[in-house]
BALOBA-1460 file (C-alpha; in Angstrom, 3 decimals):
// residues 278
<rec num="1" residu="m" x="90.607" y="55.193" z="123.311"/>
<rec num="2" residu="q" x="92.050" y="58.092" z="121.271"/>
<rec num="3" residu="r" x="93.706" y="60.811" z="123.317"/>
<rec num="4" residu="p" x="92.065" y="64.243" z="122.919"/>
<rec num="5" residu="v" x="94.275" y="66.839" z="121.253"/>
<rec num="6" residu="k" x="95.159" y="69.947" z="123.237"/>
<rec num="7" residu="v" x="94.762" y="73.417" z="121.757"/>
<rec num="8" residu="s" x="98.543" y="73.833" z="121.893"/>
<rec num="9" residu="e" x="98.919" y="70.842" z="119.573"/>
<rec num="10" residu="r" x="96.916" y="72.405" z="116.740"/>
<rec num="11" residu="i" x="97.867" y="74.606" z="113.836"/>
<rec num="12" residu="v" x="95.494" y="76.523" z="111.540"/>
<rec num="13" residu="i" x="96.362" y="76.976" z="107.858"/>
<rec num="14" residu="t" x="94.018" y="79.303" z="106.044"/>
<rec num="15" residu="d" x="93.256" y="80.795" z="102.657"/>
<rec num="16" residu="l" x="92.441" y="84.516" z="102.588"/>
<rec num="17" residu="d" x="89.912" y="85.804" z="100.014"/>
<rec num="18" residu="g" x="86.484" y="84.281" z="100.608"/>
<rec num="19" residu="t" x="87.739" y="82.505" z="103.732"/>
<rec num="20" residu="l" x="89.447" y="84.606" z="106.417"/>
<rec num="21" residu="l" x="88.593" y="87.732" z="104.395"/>
<rec num="22" residu="d" x="85.305" y="88.817" z="102.849"/>
<rec num="23" residu="q" x="85.443" y="88.024" z="99.124"/>
<rec num="24" residu="r" x="84.101" y="91.433" z="98.086"/>
<rec num="25" residu="t" x="85.384" y="93.884" z="100.711"/>
<rec num="26" residu="y" x="88.526" y="91.993" z="101.871"/>
<rec num="27" residu="s" x="87.465" y="92.755" z="105.450"/>
<rec num="28" residu="y" x="88.428" y="90.471" z="108.361"/>
<rec num="29" residu="e" x="86.001" y="92.124" z="110.778"/>
<rec num="30" residu="r" x="83.792" y="89.036" z="111.134"/>
<rec num="31" residu="s" x="86.679" y="86.577" z="111.506"/>
<rec num="32" residu="l" x="88.782" y="88.716" z="113.852"/>
<rec num="33" residu="p" x="87.229" y="87.496" z="117.146"/>
<rec num="34" residu="a" x="88.206" y="83.920" z="116.247"/>
<rec num="35" residu="v" x="91.705" y="85.057" z="115.232"/>
<rec num="36" residu="r" x="92.089" y="86.607" z="118.677"/>
<rec num="37" residu="r" x="90.847" y="83.422" z="120.361"/>
<rec num="38" residu="l" x="93.488" y="81.388" z="118.530"/>
<rec num="39" residu="q" x="96.208" y="83.866" z="119.441"/>
<rec num="40" residu="a" x="95.158" y="83.898" z="123.095"/>
<rec num="41" residu="r" x="95.541" y="80.109" z="123.173"/>
<rec num="42" residu="g" x="98.854" y="80.060" z="121.346"/>
<rec num="43" residu="v" x="97.569" y="78.319" z="118.202"/>
<rec num="44" residu="p" x="99.725" y="79.166" z="115.146"/>
<rec num="45" residu="i" x="97.885" y="80.784" z="112.223"/>
<rec num="46" residu="i" x="99.497" y="80.164" z="108.824"/>
<rec num="47" residu="l" x="98.224" y="82.331" z="105.968"/>
<rec num="48" residu="c" x="98.291" y="80.421" z="102.661"/>
<rec num="49" residu="s" x="97.215" y="82.358" z="99.594"/>
<rec num="50" residu="t" x="97.641" y="83.129" z="95.908"/>
<rec num="51" residu="k" x="98.430" y="86.676" z="97.034"/>
<rec num="52" residu="t" x="101.942" y="88.075" z="96.819"/>
<rec num="53" residu="a" x="104.185" y="88.562" z="99.826"/>
<rec num="54" residu="a" x="103.827" y="92.323" z="99.310"/>
<rec num="55" residu="e" x="100.045" y="91.958" z="99.690"/>
<rec num="56" residu="m" x="100.175" y="89.585" z="102.635"/>
<rec num="57" residu="l" x="102.696" y="91.444" z="104.784"/>
<rec num="58" residu="p" x="100.396" y="94.383" z="105.712"/>
<rec num="59" residu="l" x="97.634" y="91.938" z="106.735"/>
<rec num="60" residu="w" x="100.129" y="89.749" z="108.639"/>
<rec num="61" residu="r" x="101.241" y="92.808" z="110.588"/>
<rec num="62" residu="e" x="97.717" y="94.191" z="111.136"/>
<rec num="63" residu="l" x="96.608" y="90.893" z="112.671"/>
<rec num="64" residu="g" x="99.711" y="90.753" z="114.867"/>
<rec num="65" residu="l" x="100.775" y="87.358" z="113.533"/>
<rec num="66" residu="k" x="104.118" y="85.787" z="114.452"/>
<rec num="67" residu="d" x="104.017" y="82.627" z="112.337"/>
<rec num="68" residu="p" x="105.283" y="81.816" z="108.803"/>
<rec num="69" residu="f" x="103.086" y="82.492" z="105.782"/>
<rec num="70" residu="i" x="102.807" y="80.917" z="102.320"/>
<rec num="71" residu="c" x="102.431" y="83.189" z="99.299"/>
<rec num="72" residu="e" x="101.636" y="82.825" z="95.587"/>
<rec num="73" residu="s" x="100.013" y="79.387" z="95.662"/>
<rec num="74" residu="g" x="102.924" y="77.811" z="97.515"/>
<rec num="75" residu="g" x="105.649" y="79.586" z="95.568"/>
<rec num="76" residu="a" x="107.485" y="80.542" z="98.750"/>
<rec num="77" residu="i" x="107.310" y="80.198" z="102.531"/>
<rec num="78" residu="h" x="108.262" y="83.258" z="104.571"/>
<rec num="79" residu="f" x="109.665" y="82.445" z="108.006"/>
<rec num="80" residu="p" x="110.074" y="85.277" z="110.526"/>
<rec num="81" residu="d" x="113.686" y="85.618" z="111.680"/>
<rec num="82" residu="d" x="114.530" y="83.220" z="114.543"/>
<rec num="83" residu="c" x="111.421" y="81.127" z="113.735"/>
<rec num="84" residu="l" x="113.414" y="78.014" z="112.881"/>
<rec num="85" residu="e" x="115.653" y="76.322" z="115.438"/>
<rec num="86" residu="t" x="117.699" y="74.758" z="112.629"/>
<rec num="87" residu="p" x="118.070" y="77.213" z="109.722"/>
<rec num="88" residu="l" x="117.870" y="75.745" z="106.214"/>
<rec num="89" residu="r" x="120.720" y="76.306" z="103.782"/>
<rec num="90" residu="e" x="118.220" y="77.084" z="101.017"/>
<rec num="91" residu="l" x="116.773" y="80.106" z="102.829"/>
<rec num="92" residu="k" x="117.197" y="83.606" z="101.394"/>
<rec num="93" residu="s" x="117.014" y="86.754" z="103.529"/>
<rec num="94" residu="s" x="114.262" y="89.279" z="102.783"/>
<rec num="95" residu="g" x="113.802" y="92.009" z="105.355"/>
<rec num="96" residu="a" x="112.769" y="90.453" z="108.662"/>
<rec num="97" residu="f" x="112.088" y="87.088" z="106.983"/>
<rec num="98" residu="q" x="113.932" y="84.020" z="105.767"/>
<rec num="99" residu="v" x="112.359" y="82.811" z="102.508"/>
<rec num="100" residu="l" x="112.222" y="79.259" z="101.192"/>
<rec num="101" residu="e" x="111.538" y="79.448" z="97.447"/>
<rec num="102" residu="l" x="109.623" y="76.520" z="95.951"/>
<rec num="103" residu="g" x="108.197" y="78.047" z="92.789"/>
<rec num="104" residu="t" x="109.113" y="78.696" z="89.167"/>
<rec num="105" residu="n" x="110.367" y="82.147" z="88.160"/>
<rec num="106" residu="i" x="107.586" y="84.430" z="86.934"/>
<rec num="107" residu="r" x="109.464" y="85.325" z="83.722"/>
<rec num="108" residu="r" x="109.401" y="81.704" z="82.586"/>
<rec num="109" residu="l" x="105.702" y="81.429" z="83.448"/>
<rec num="110" residu="r" x="104.773" y="84.514" z="81.456"/>
<rec num="111" residu="v" x="106.735" y="83.429" z="78.368"/>
<rec num="112" residu="a" x="105.206" y="79.929" z="78.511"/>
<rec num="113" residu="l" x="101.675" y="81.324" z="78.953"/>
<rec num="114" residu="a" x="101.986" y="83.712" z="76.019"/>
<rec num="115" residu="e" x="103.396" y="81.009" z="73.726"/>
<rec num="116" residu="a" x="100.757" y="78.466" z="74.740"/>
<rec num="117" residu="a" x="97.959" y="80.996" z="74.220"/>
<rec num="118" residu="r" x="99.170" y="81.690" z="70.665"/>
<rec num="119" residu="e" x="99.521" y="78.005" z="69.798"/>
<rec num="120" residu="c" x="96.097" y="77.115" z="71.240"/>
<rec num="121" residu="g" x="94.279" y="80.112" z="69.795"/>
<rec num="122" residu="i" x="93.406" y="81.470" z="73.225"/>
<rec num="123" residu="e" x="92.745" y="85.143" z="73.879"/>
<rec num="124" residu="l" x="93.701" y="86.023" z="77.458"/>
<rec num="125" residu="r" x="95.073" y="88.829" z="79.582"/>
<rec num="126" residu="s" x="97.443" y="88.175" z="82.465"/>
<rec num="127" residu="f" x="98.683" y="90.311" z="85.340"/>
<rec num="128" residu="g" x="101.984" y="90.782" z="83.510"/>
<rec num="129" residu="q" x="100.070" y="92.560" z="80.722"/>
<rec num="130" residu="m" x="97.838" y="94.636" z="82.996"/>
<rec num="131" residu="t" x="98.352" y="98.044" z="84.535"/>
<rec num="132" residu="a" x="97.719" y="98.541" z="88.251"/>
<rec num="133" residu="k" x="94.564" y="100.438" z="87.250"/>
<rec num="134" residu="e" x="93.241" y="97.389" z="85.359"/>
<rec num="135" residu="i" x="94.032" y="95.070" z="88.281"/>
<rec num="136" residu="a" x="92.262" y="97.444" z="90.660"/>
<rec num="137" residu="a" x="89.169" y="97.547" z="88.418"/>
<rec num="138" residu="l" x="89.002" y="93.742" z="88.164"/>
<rec num="139" residu="t" x="89.625" y="93.014" z="91.836"/>
<rec num="140" residu="g" x="88.151" y="95.963" z="93.718"/>
<rec num="141" residu="l" x="91.553" y="96.621" z="95.290"/>
<rec num="142" residu="a" x="92.704" y="100.135" z="96.083"/>
<rec num="143" residu="p" x="95.411" y="101.451" z="93.692"/>
<rec num="144" residu="e" x="98.269" y="100.896" z="96.161"/>
<rec num="145" residu="e" x="96.985" y="97.380" z="96.889"/>
<rec num="146" residu="a" x="96.816" y="96.638" z="93.155"/>
<rec num="147" residu="l" x="100.475" y="97.623" z="92.854"/>
<rec num="148" residu="r" x="101.343" y="95.106" z="95.583"/>
<rec num="149" residu="a" x="99.258" y="92.454" z="93.789"/>
<rec num="150" residu="a" x="101.359" y="93.021" z="90.667"/>
<rec num="151" residu="e" x="104.620" y="92.211" z="92.514"/>
<rec num="152" residu="r" x="104.530" y="88.590" z="91.446"/>
<rec num="153" residu="h" x="107.384" y="86.078" z="91.505"/>
<rec num="154" residu="y" x="105.912" y="82.538" z="91.178"/>
<rec num="155" residu="d" x="102.203" y="82.720" z="90.188"/>
<rec num="156" residu="e" x="100.650" y="84.434" z="87.159"/>
<rec num="157" residu="p" x="96.890" y="85.175" z="87.353"/>
<rec num="158" residu="f" x="95.032" y="85.598" z="84.077"/>
<rec num="159" residu="q" x="91.572" y="85.883" z="82.557"/>
<rec num="160" residu="v" x="90.526" y="83.962" z="79.440"/>
<rec num="161" residu="r" x="88.531" y="86.092" z="77.016"/>
<rec num="162" residu="s" x="87.947" y="83.366" z="74.422"/>
<rec num="163" residu="g" x="89.130" y="79.845" z="73.723"/>
<rec num="164" residu="d" x="89.345" y="76.441" z="75.408"/>
<rec num="165" residu="v" x="90.931" y="76.620" z="78.862"/>
<rec num="166" residu="e" x="91.178" y="72.818" z="79.043"/>
<rec num="167" residu="r" x="93.285" y="72.747" z="75.877"/>
<rec num="168" residu="l" x="95.511" y="75.501" z="77.259"/>
<rec num="169" residu="s" x="95.876" y="73.633" z="80.554"/>
<rec num="170" residu="a" x="96.866" y="70.381" z="78.804"/>
<rec num="171" residu="h" x="99.406" y="72.221" z="76.658"/>
<rec num="172" residu="l" x="101.068" y="73.799" z="79.691"/>
<rec num="173" residu="q" x="100.852" y="70.651" z="81.768"/>
<rec num="174" residu="a" x="103.036" y="68.923" z="79.172"/>
<rec num="175" residu="q" x="105.707" y="71.489" z="80.115"/>
<rec num="176" residu="g" x="105.398" y="70.740" z="83.825"/>
<rec num="177" residu="l" x="103.218" y="73.793" z="84.502"/>
<rec num="178" residu="t" x="99.804" y="73.883" z="86.163"/>
<rec num="179" residu="i" x="96.643" y="75.973" z="85.770"/>
<rec num="180" residu="t" x="94.254" y="76.255" z="88.719"/>
<rec num="181" residu="r" x="91.051" y="78.254" z="89.134"/>
<rec num="182" residu="g" x="90.655" y="80.815" z="91.899"/>
<rec num="183" residu="d" x="87.823" y="83.120" z="92.919"/>
<rec num="184" residu="r" x="88.430" y="85.655" z="90.136"/>
<rec num="185" residu="f" x="91.247" y="84.354" z="87.919"/>
<rec num="186" residu="h" x="92.980" y="81.309" z="86.582"/>
<rec num="187" residu="h" x="96.524" y="80.939" z="87.925"/>
<rec num="188" residu="l" x="99.602" y="79.527" z="86.212"/>
<rec num="189" residu="t" x="102.257" y="77.965" z="88.436"/>
<rec num="190" residu="g" x="105.098" y="75.547" z="87.887"/>
<rec num="191" residu="g" x="106.641" y="72.801" z="89.967"/>
<rec num="192" residu="h" x="104.877" y="73.760" z="93.176"/>
<rec num="193" residu="s" x="101.471" y="73.973" z="94.828"/>
<rec num="194" residu="k" x="99.888" y="74.972" z="98.103"/>
<rec num="195" residu="r" x="100.071" y="71.272" z="99.008"/>
<rec num="196" residu="d" x="103.859" y="71.125" z="98.598"/>
<rec num="197" residu="a" x="104.374" y="74.229" z="100.692"/>
<rec num="198" residu="v" x="101.976" y="73.086" z="103.417"/>
<rec num="199" residu="l" x="103.588" y="69.643" z="103.660"/>
<rec num="200" residu="c" x="107.039" y="71.226" z="103.825"/>
<rec num="201" residu="l" x="105.996" y="73.675" z="106.529"/>
<rec num="202" residu="l" x="104.196" y="71.007" z="108.570"/>
<rec num="203" residu="d" x="107.247" y="68.749" z="108.406"/>
<rec num="204" residu="l" x="109.456" y="71.538" z="109.757"/>
<rec num="205" residu="h" x="106.880" y="72.498" z="112.388"/>
<rec num="206" residu="r" x="106.459" y="68.920" z="113.647"/>
<rec num="207" residu="r" x="110.204" y="68.366" z="113.785"/>
<rec num="208" residu="q" x="110.495" y="71.429" z="115.980"/>
<rec num="209" residu="y" x="107.327" y="71.158" z="118.111"/>
<rec num="210" residu="g" x="106.197" y="67.521" z="117.900"/>
<rec num="211" residu="d" x="102.866" y="66.012" z="116.821"/>
<rec num="212" residu="t" x="100.391" y="68.622" z="115.599"/>
<rec num="213" residu="l" x="96.845" y="68.412" z="114.227"/>
<rec num="214" residu="a" x="96.715" y="70.580" z="111.101"/>
<rec num="215" residu="i" x="93.402" y="72.297" z="110.320"/>
<rec num="216" residu="g" x="92.966" y="73.820" z="106.856"/>
<rec num="217" residu="l" x="90.292" y="76.249" z="105.658"/>
<rec num="218" residu="g" x="89.635" y="77.265" z="102.052"/>
<rec num="219" residu="n" x="86.784" y="78.074" z="99.687"/>
<rec num="220" residu="s" x="87.883" y="77.487" z="96.085"/>
<rec num="221" residu="a" x="89.378" y="74.959" z="93.702"/>
<rec num="222" residu="n" x="92.902" y="76.294" z="94.079"/>
<rec num="223" residu="d" x="92.647" y="75.571" z="97.827"/>
<rec num="224" residu="w" x="92.141" y="71.861" z="97.179"/>
<rec num="225" residu="p" x="95.891" y="71.043" z="97.254"/>
<rec num="226" residu="m" x="96.185" y="72.717" z="100.665"/>
<rec num="227" residu="l" x="93.043" y="71.038" z="101.989"/>
<rec num="228" residu="a" x="94.337" y="67.649" z="100.818"/>
<rec num="229" residu="a" x="97.524" y="68.143" z="102.840"/>
<rec num="230" residu="v" x="95.987" y="68.780" z="106.280"/>
<rec num="231" residu="d" x="94.460" y="66.503" z="108.915"/>
<rec num="232" residu="r" x="91.144" y="68.335" z="109.183"/>
<rec num="233" residu="p" x="90.124" y="70.126" z="105.976"/>
<rec num="234" residu="v" x="87.193" y="72.551" z="106.061"/>
<rec num="235" residu="l" x="85.419" y="73.997" z="103.005"/>
<rec num="236" residu="v" x="83.994" y="77.486" z="103.527"/>
<rec num="237" residu="k" x="80.705" y="78.385" z="101.828"/>
<rec num="238" residu="n" x="80.844" y="80.992" z="99.035"/>
<rec num="239" residu="p" x="78.630" y="84.094" z="98.703"/>
<rec num="240" residu="d" x="76.396" y="82.297" z="96.178"/>
<rec num="241" residu="g" x="75.357" y="79.943" z="98.989"/>
<rec num="242" residu="r" x="77.280" y="76.987" z="97.542"/>
<rec num="243" residu="w" x="80.492" y="75.136" z="98.262"/>
<rec num="244" residu="d" x="83.098" y="74.879" z="95.509"/>
<rec num="245" residu="a" x="82.060" y="72.014" z="93.211"/>
<rec num="246" residu="t" x="85.615" y="70.946" z="92.352"/>
<rec num="247" residu="v" x="86.584" y="70.521" z="95.995"/>
<rec num="248" residu="v" x="83.336" y="68.700" z="96.813"/>
<rec num="249" residu="e" x="83.875" y="66.325" z="93.883"/>
<rec num="250" residu="r" x="87.411" y="65.506" z="95.005"/>
<rec num="251" residu="m" x="86.640" y="65.437" z="98.748"/>
<rec num="252" residu="p" x="82.940" y="64.514" z="99.046"/>
<rec num="253" residu="n" x="83.102" y="64.020" z="102.821"/>
<rec num="254" residu="i" x="84.887" y="67.265" z="103.598"/>
<rec num="255" residu="e" x="83.633" y="69.268" z="106.579"/>
<rec num="256" residu="r" x="81.677" y="72.322" z="105.380"/>
<rec num="257" residu="t" x="80.661" y="75.580" z="107.007"/>
<rec num="258" residu="e" x="77.130" y="76.919" z="107.162"/>
<rec num="259" residu="g" x="78.335" y="80.502" z="107.350"/>
<rec num="260" residu="v" x="79.709" y="82.316" z="104.295"/>
<rec num="261" residu="g" x="83.310" y="83.525" z="104.090"/>
<rec num="262" residu="p" x="84.656" y="85.014" z="107.339"/>
<rec num="263" residu="e" x="81.482" y="84.067" z="109.221"/>
<rec num="264" residu="g" x="82.016" y="80.442" z="108.243"/>
<rec num="265" residu="w" x="85.684" y="80.754" z="109.194"/>
<rec num="266" residu="r" x="84.775" y="82.049" z="112.644"/>
<rec num="267" residu="e" x="82.114" y="79.353" z="113.021"/>
<rec num="268" residu="t" x="84.693" y="76.634" z="112.385"/>
<rec num="269" residu="i" x="87.379" y="78.064" z="114.663"/>
<rec num="270" residu="d" x="84.893" y="78.527" z="117.512"/>
<rec num="271" residu="k" x="83.744" y="74.934" z="117.063"/>
<rec num="272" residu="i" x="87.290" y="73.579" z="117.051"/>
<rec num="273" residu="l" x="88.362" y="75.561" z="120.098"/>
<rec num="274" residu="n" x="85.242" y="74.532" z="121.989"/>
<rec num="275" residu="e" x="86.001" y="70.877" z="121.191"/>
<rec num="276" residu="a" x="89.623" y="71.099" z="122.335"/>
<rec num="277" residu="l" x="91.012" y="70.682" z="125.809"/>
<rec num="278" residu="p" x="91.748" y="73.944" z="127.641"/>
């Protein structure tokens, strides 16, 4: 008979937009009660997003989190100081964090994207070409939040205005780079993914704390790598009333929420905590 897993032996890894946060308003009001339940029971909450560290830090602090977070599609893991019992030589100091960089430098990504777009006859506009005002208009972010979204190091979001995205993706893939689709933009990354970062973090966590059941929550195609890396993946329903088709195709038996966005997130966390031993 399989031994039930205690709450203390679980870890939650979550996407932000359309999952923990409302896709339109970026509010966590509806998911907050479940966040507080996890915190009260000592369950680590790992934020894992395409967002930049500059964007994620204010949210991390507002929620009162103490655990590492993964930014820019797995480009880097930020560990709070004194989080790791055995520090890694590869870590770089950044404020109150130690940062493990896994991604490709943004300058290389932007040059490769521009060259590939010209060669493939693609018209696109990336964050590196946009002003903060443009980013704010496209995302609904406040001006100061748009400035933080522009502070990119390992992941370049872009919109295709005309041309074949599949051709562009194949061209960049031949250079070891990857295009994924998010809620609003395509994203170019290189040599890393949410999966790589999650597996790395889980390995470090399990070495330090022992066996852990990893629960992952996401809502879009670029969450698939993260969902594929956890023990219990959960697909959150989108505002259109559907679940992401790419994730469903790749993981047809994935657990799915009935609630949309943060409501679905809360629904899942409540269910998991109610299943677990006290």
